[in-house]
Backbone as a printed PyTorch tensor [residue, N CA C, xyz], in Angstrom:
tensor([[[ -6.4770, -11.6180,   1.2000],
         [ -5.5700, -12.0080,   0.1500],
         [ -5.0370, -13.3840,   0.4720]],

        [[ -4.9960, -14.2480,  -0.4940],
         [ -4.4350, -15.5770,  -0.3440],
         [ -3.1700, -15.6320,  -1.1780]],

        [[ -2.0290, -15.7630,  -0.5090],
         [ -0.7800, -15.7470,  -1.2510],
         [ -0.6700, -16.9310,  -2.1830]],

        [[ -1.3700, -18.0190,  -1.9050],
         [ -1.3080, -19.1650,  -2.8070],
         [ -1.9830, -18.8620,  -4.1360]],

        [[ -2.9070, -17.8860,  -4.1380],
         [ -3.5930, -17.4870,  -5.3670],
         [ -2.7800, -16.4690,  -6.1570]],

        [[ -1.7690, -15.8800,  -5.5410],
         [ -0.9810, -14.8420,  -6.1850],
         [  0.1060, -15.4470,  -7.0580]],

        [[  0.5600, -14.6640,  -7.9790],
         [  1.6600, -15.0820,  -8.8450],
         [  2.9700, -14.5940,  -8.2500]],

        [[  4.0220, -15.4130,  -8.3130],
         [  5.3030, -15.0040,  -7.7140],
         [  5.8180, -13.6610,  -8.2150]],

        [[  5.5590, -13.3120,  -9.4660],
         [  6.0260, -12.0420, -10.0160],
         [  5.3510, -10.8340,  -9.4220]],

        [[  4.2610, -11.0500,  -8.6870],
         [  3.5210,  -9.9510,  -8.0820],
         [  4.0270,  -9.6100,  -6.6830]],

        [[  5.1800, -10.1320,  -6.3380],
         [  5.7860,  -9.7840,  -5.0480],
         [  6.3520,  -8.3650,  -5.1090]],

        [[  6.3910,  -7.7160,  -3.9570],
         [  6.9000,  -6.3480,  -3.8400],
         [  8.4110,  -6.3390,  -4.0480]],

        [[  8.8630,  -5.4780,  -4.9350],
         [ 10.2900,  -5.2640,  -5.1350],
         [ 10.7640,  -4.0160,  -4.4280]],

        [[ 10.0260,  -2.9030,  -4.6170],
         [ 10.3970,  -1.6320,  -4.0040],
         [  9.1620,  -0.7530,  -3.9230]],

        [[  9.2210,   0.2600,  -3.0920],
         [  8.1060,   1.1810,  -2.8810],
         [  8.6350,   2.6080,  -2.9750]],

        [[  7.8970,   3.4680,  -3.6860],
         [  8.2570,   4.8810,  -3.8330],
         [  7.0170,   5.7090,  -3.5440]],

        [[  7.1900,   6.7560,  -2.7600],
         [  6.0830,   7.6560,  -2.4700],
         [  6.4950,   9.0890,  -2.7500]],

        [[  5.5850,   9.8250,  -3.3830],
         [  5.7470,  11.2640,  -3.5220],
         [  4.6410,  11.8970,  -2.6900]],

        [[  4.4540,  13.1800,  -2.8090],
         [  3.3680,  13.8360,  -2.0870],
         [  2.0000,  13.3930,  -2.5950]],

        [[  1.9520,  12.8870,  -3.8460],
         [  0.6660,  12.5710,  -4.4670],
         [  0.5010,  11.1390,  -4.9510]],

        [[  1.5910,  10.3790,  -5.0620],
         [  1.5180,   9.0780,  -5.7190],
         [  2.2600,   8.0120,  -4.9080]],

        [[  1.6540,   6.8190,  -4.8700],
         [  2.3000,   5.6260,  -4.3420],
         [  2.6360,   4.7460,  -5.5360]],

        [[  3.8950,   4.3590,  -5.6650],
         [  4.3290,   3.4680,  -6.7390],
         [  4.9930,   2.2500,  -6.1140]],

        [[  4.5930,   1.0850,  -6.5980],
         [  5.1530,  -0.1710,  -6.1080],
         [  5.7490,  -0.9130,  -7.2960]],

        [[  7.0400,  -1.1890,  -7.2070],
         [  7.7140,  -1.9850,  -8.2300],
         [  7.5450,  -3.4540,  -7.8720]],

        [[  7.0640,  -4.2460,  -8.8220],
         [  6.9280,  -5.6830,  -8.6280],
         [  8.1810,  -6.3820,  -9.1250]],

        [[  8.4320,  -7.5760,  -8.6240],
         [  9.6530,  -8.2810,  -9.0160],
         [  9.6250,  -8.7000, -10.4820]],

        [[  8.4500,  -8.7340, -11.1090],
         [  8.3860,  -9.1010, -12.5300],
         [  8.6340,  -7.9140, -13.4600]],

        [[  8.9470,  -6.7320, -12.8960],
         [  9.2730,  -5.5750, -13.7110],
         [  8.1630,  -4.5590, -13.8600]],

        [[  6.9430,  -4.9050, -13.4720],
         [  5.8480,  -3.9390, -13.5510],
         [  5.9140,  -2.9580, -12.3950]],

        [[  5.3290,  -1.7830, -12.6060],
         [  5.1820,  -0.7810, -11.5550],
         [  3.7140,  -0.3980, -11.4750]],

        [[  3.1770,  -0.4340, -10.2670],
         [  1.7990,  -0.0170, -10.0060],
         [  1.8710,   1.3770,  -9.4040]],

        [[  1.1610,   2.3350,  -9.9890],
         [  1.1020,   3.6890,  -9.4450],
         [ -0.3420,   4.0530,  -9.1880]],

        [[ -0.6210,   4.5340,  -7.9790],
         [ -1.9840,   4.9010,  -7.5910],
         [ -1.9470,   6.2400,  -6.8630]],

        [[ -3.0610,   6.9570,  -6.8750],
         [ -3.1050,   8.2320,  -6.1520],
         [ -2.9760,   7.9960,  -4.6510]],

        [[ -2.1420,   8.7540,  -4.0050],
         [ -1.9730,   8.6330,  -2.5690],
         [ -3.2710,   9.0000,  -1.8350]],

        [[ -4.1160,   9.7910,  -2.4710],
         [ -5.3970,  10.1660,  -1.8790],
         [ -6.2780,   8.9440,  -1.5970]],

        [[ -6.0020,   7.8170,  -2.2680],
         [ -6.7600,   6.5870,  -2.0070],
         [ -6.4730,   6.0310,  -0.6190]],

        [[ -5.3760,   6.4410,  -0.0270],
         [ -4.9360,   5.8950,   1.2610],
         [ -4.6730,   7.0390,   2.2310]],

        [[ -5.7220,   7.5430,   2.8910],
         [ -5.6020,   8.7250,   3.7450],
         [ -4.5330,   8.6180,   4.8280]],

        [[ -4.3340,   7.4310,   5.3850],
         [ -3.3020,   7.2950,   6.4170],
         [ -1.9330,   7.6550,   5.8520]],

        [[ -1.6660,   7.2340,   4.6390],
         [ -0.3810,   7.5590,   4.0150],
         [ -0.3470,   8.9970,   3.5340]],

        [[ -1.4620,   9.4820,   3.0210],
         [ -1.5350,  10.8570,   2.5350],
         [ -1.1960,  11.8460,   3.6460]],

        [[ -1.6830,  11.5710,   4.8500],
         [ -1.4910,  12.4930,   5.9670],
         [ -0.2590,  12.1680,   6.8100]],

        [[  0.4700,  11.1330,   6.4410],
         [  1.6810,  10.7540,   7.1800],
         [  2.8290,  11.6940,   6.8170]],

        [[  3.8000,  11.7530,   7.7020],
         [  5.0010,  12.5280,   7.4140],
         [  5.8680,  11.7530,   6.4170]],

        [[  6.8310,  12.4410,   5.8510],
         [  7.7560,  11.7880,   4.9230],
         [  8.4860,  10.6370,   5.6090]],

        [[  8.8910,  10.8600,   6.8540],
         [  9.5890,   9.8090,   7.6120],
         [  8.6820,   8.6050,   7.8430]],

        [[  7.4190,   8.8440,   8.1680],
         [  6.4740,   7.7370,   8.3830],
         [  6.2380,   6.9680,   7.0880]],

        [[  6.1340,   7.6810,   5.9800],
         [  5.9390,   7.0170,   4.6840],
         [  7.1490,   6.1890,   4.2910]],

        [[  8.3120,   6.6590,   4.6690],
         [  9.5510,   5.9650,   4.3080],
         [  9.7770,   4.6960,   5.1230]],

        [[  9.0940,   4.5810,   6.2450],
         [  9.2590,   3.4280,   7.1300],
         [  8.2400,   2.3450,   6.7690]],

        [[  8.5810,   1.5420,   5.7700],
         [  7.7020,   0.4650,   5.3350],
         [  8.5030,  -0.8320,   5.3020]],

        [[  7.7600,  -1.9460,   5.3980],
         [  8.3720,  -3.2710,   5.3050],
         [  7.5060,  -4.1420,   4.4130]],

        [[  8.1450,  -5.0800,   3.7410],
         [  7.4110,  -6.0630,   2.9480],
         [  6.7820,  -7.0510,   3.9210]],

        [[  5.5230,  -7.4000,   3.6810],
         [  4.8000,  -8.3140,   4.5580],
         [  4.0090,  -9.3020,   3.7160]],

        [[  3.2270, -10.1260,   4.3600],
         [  2.3380, -11.0410,   3.6490],
         [  3.0600, -11.9720,   2.6940]],

        [[  4.1920, -12.5010,   3.1260],
         [  4.9270, -13.4250,   2.2700],
         [  5.4930, -12.7850,   1.0110]],

        [[  5.6430, -11.4630,   1.0360],
         [  6.1920, -10.7400,  -0.1110],
         [  5.1450, -10.0540,  -0.9520]],

        [[  3.8690, -10.2760,  -0.6320],
         [  2.7740,  -9.7220,  -1.4220],
         [  2.1010,  -8.5210,  -0.7580]],

        [[  2.6790,  -8.0310,   0.3360],
         [  2.0820,  -6.9100,   1.0440],
         [  3.1130,  -5.8990,   1.4730]],

        [[  2.6170,  -4.7360,   1.8860],
         [  3.4530,  -3.6520,   2.4020],
         [  2.8130,  -3.1810,   3.6940]],

        [[  3.6380,  -3.0030,   4.7220],
         [  3.1470,  -2.5450,   6.0210],
         [  3.9100,  -1.2920,   6.4330]],

        [[  3.1640,  -0.2750,   6.8650],
         [  3.7250,   0.9540,   7.4190],
         [  3.4180,   0.9480,   8.9140]],

        [[  4.3680,   0.5370,   9.7540],
         [  4.0790,   0.4120,  11.1780],
         [  3.7530,   1.7290,  11.8740]],

        [[  4.3260,   2.8270,  11.4180],
         [  4.0980,   4.1130,  12.0780],
         [  2.6740,   4.6190,  11.9180]],

        [[  1.9920,   4.1950,  10.8630],
         [  0.6180,   4.6640,  10.6220],
         [ -0.3770,   3.5020,  10.5630]],

        [[  0.0950,   2.2820,  10.8560],
         [ -0.7410,   1.0850,  10.8760],
         [ -1.5320,   0.9150,   9.5750]],

        [[ -0.8210,   0.9600,   8.4600],
         [ -1.4350,   0.7690,   7.1370],
         [ -0.8500,  -0.4720,   6.4930]],

        [[ -1.7110,  -1.2600,   5.8820],
         [ -1.3010,  -2.4750,   5.1820],
         [ -1.9590,  -2.4960,   3.8110]],

        [[ -1.1470,  -2.7190,   2.7750],
         [ -1.6640,  -2.8330,   1.4200],
         [ -1.1260,  -4.1100,   0.8080]],

        [[ -1.8760,  -4.6580,  -0.1370],
         [ -1.4270,  -5.8620,  -0.8370],
         [ -1.2640,  -5.5590,  -2.3190]],

        [[ -0.3800,  -6.3020,  -2.9560],
         [ -0.2320,  -6.1170,  -4.3990],
         [ -1.5170,  -6.5160,  -5.1120]],

        [[ -2.2230,  -7.4960,  -4.5820],
         [ -3.4980,  -7.8970,  -5.1750],
         [ -4.4810,  -6.7260,  -5.1870]],

        [[ -4.6120,  -6.0480,  -4.0540],
         [ -5.5120,  -4.8940,  -3.9750],
         [ -5.0660,  -3.7490,  -4.8710]],

        [[ -3.7670,  -3.5100,  -4.9120],
         [ -3.2470,  -2.4500,  -5.7750],
         [ -3.5040,  -2.7670,  -7.2410]],

        [[ -3.2960,  -4.0190,  -7.6330],
         [ -3.5430,  -4.4050,  -9.0250],
         [ -5.0240,  -4.3070,  -9.3860]],

        [[ -5.9060,  -4.5190,  -8.4200],
         [ -7.3480,  -4.3900,  -8.6570],
         [ -7.8050,  -2.9390,  -8.6310]],

        [[ -6.9150,  -2.0230,  -8.1920],
         [ -7.2930,  -0.6140,  -8.1090],
         [ -8.2120,  -0.3380,  -6.9400]],

        [[ -7.9660,  -1.0370,  -5.8470],
         [ -8.8410,  -0.9260,  -4.6820],
         [ -8.3510,   0.1420,  -3.7140]],

        [[ -9.0680,   1.2630,  -3.6100],
         [ -8.6970,   2.2660,  -2.6110],
         [ -9.0490,   1.7670,  -1.2090]],

        [[ -8.5360,   2.4440,  -0.1910],
         [ -8.8470,   2.0860,   1.1900],
         [-10.3430,   2.2510,   1.4220]],

        [[-10.9300,   1.3500,   2.2060],
         [-12.3580,   1.5110,   2.5190],
         [-12.5720,   2.7780,   3.3340]],

        [[-13.7040,   3.4050,   3.1160],
         [-14.0270,   4.6120,   3.8890],
         [-14.3220,   4.1980,   5.3120]],

        [[-13.7500,   4.9390,   6.2460],
         [-13.9970,   4.6610,   7.6500],
         [-14.9090,   5.7380,   8.2050]],

        [[-15.9040,   5.2890,   8.9360],
         [-16.8120,   6.2450,   9.5580],
         [-16.1430,   6.8190,  10.7890]],

        [[-16.3440,   8.1040,  10.9720],
         [-15.8090,   8.7530,  12.1600],
         [-16.9370,   8.8670,  13.1910]],

        [[-16.5870,   8.6430,  14.4220],
         [-17.5770,   8.7950,  15.4840],
         [-17.9230,  10.2620,  15.6290]],

        [[-19.1950,  10.5410,  15.7630],
         [-19.6370,  11.9230,  15.9310],
         [-20.3290,  12.0580,  17.2740]],

        [[-20.1160,  13.1640,  17.9130],
         [-20.7760,  13.4180,  19.1850],
         [-22.2140,  13.7930,  18.9640]],

        [[-23.0920,  13.3090,  19.8270],
         [-24.5130,  13.6620,  19.7180],
         [-25.0000,  14.3070,  20.9710]]])
């Protein structure tokens, strides 16, 4: 994400999480809501871990330090779920 390419109104205003939905209020008045299932780290986090977030990326990102998750308003606006991560398997 390049913050110089972003619009100032797309900065994070507030974040709300339920058991199923992540909602991000932008400073321009819009709200982005996406299924929490798109972000497994957040889906499987505790309520306390989900509540511990900070604005990052010059105002265009959200970071959850307890679960090491980072999202950007650009990605949320594009509807980009977290990339699938391969799990190591024993052979």
